C-alpha angles and dihedrals in degrees: 000000000000112000137184132181115250123190124189115202112198137170093263106022144017114216135175145174142166110265131209100229094201095057103022089232125134108258092198139027113282118255116211130187125178114257109257120253109253095029095216117168094249093048093049092045089054091054092047089051090049091052092047090048092054088065094043085231121166103168133086116317132202120210123192114204134187094245145080106274122201117178091336094311119116109228099182139023119222113190091339136093114299089230086084092072109106093003125143091235094172090055092046094053094040090056093045093049098032087226139096110277130194115202126199140161112283097233090046088054091052090048094050089053094048093048092052103034108009148037096334097050112132094007112143101183133063113311125189122194117197119189118205116202137087085351135353116270129188138198123187126200126186115193088341096308120119119238096204130222100011092154094186090170088075096056115117107260127173092343097312142061107292095238090054086063107033110024123110089249091054090050092052093045090053092047092237128157116229088256091054092045096050095079094065091043091052089055090050091048090053089049095054092040089057088054100045110015096214122195092213133024117199119197116211142151127079092313091063089074088072098039092123087072095060113009092093089054096054120107119210140152088212125068111269127212140157122251111264095214092045113188094353093066094093091055092049094047092048090053090049090052089053088060092049094254110139116163 
């Protein structure tokens, strides 16, 4: 069994596990620690090091982050401290862990995992993953190849950023049930479908755990399905990136 450590840094929690790269399954129990407040780079790096230390892991590590990532540098900061903008995140984590670290966008990590081991496996057309959680993440694949850093949750939508309207956090803040929330999400889905015309839309993130409450109410030209790896997809995709495997 070939394993790598994958760590998924989100707006509310940082979680990690060793991953069996052949199967895409977690090879250990998942460790989760709340994201520090504020989520400064040094504070997050300390938590990532704590998680890595809990596995006594010394090899390559993959870290998924809620930001645009270009050559290891975070170019945005979604629901995290603005100090991440323009930061050499790969260098920060490599120093904190004393190990080589590959950094990628969190939704891209989830998409890589789903395309290799989950709902997108074997799909040859255009596949769009949308994660519903603290924000709204996106990963786009064309003929199996990742188009990185799409960040569709930050598109302008109905006079605001899309994730301010349709994320799980927005739903909770407005006191909406999933049935009440689904109308705005359907409008967002139609919006992105008119931009990208996907063949398959995969729904992931924390909100996917309750998909049975709204999946039957969604309207889409594309086929719709729920992420197979659910909220572990970011961990799996980060571990895959640590091994150099990018779909």
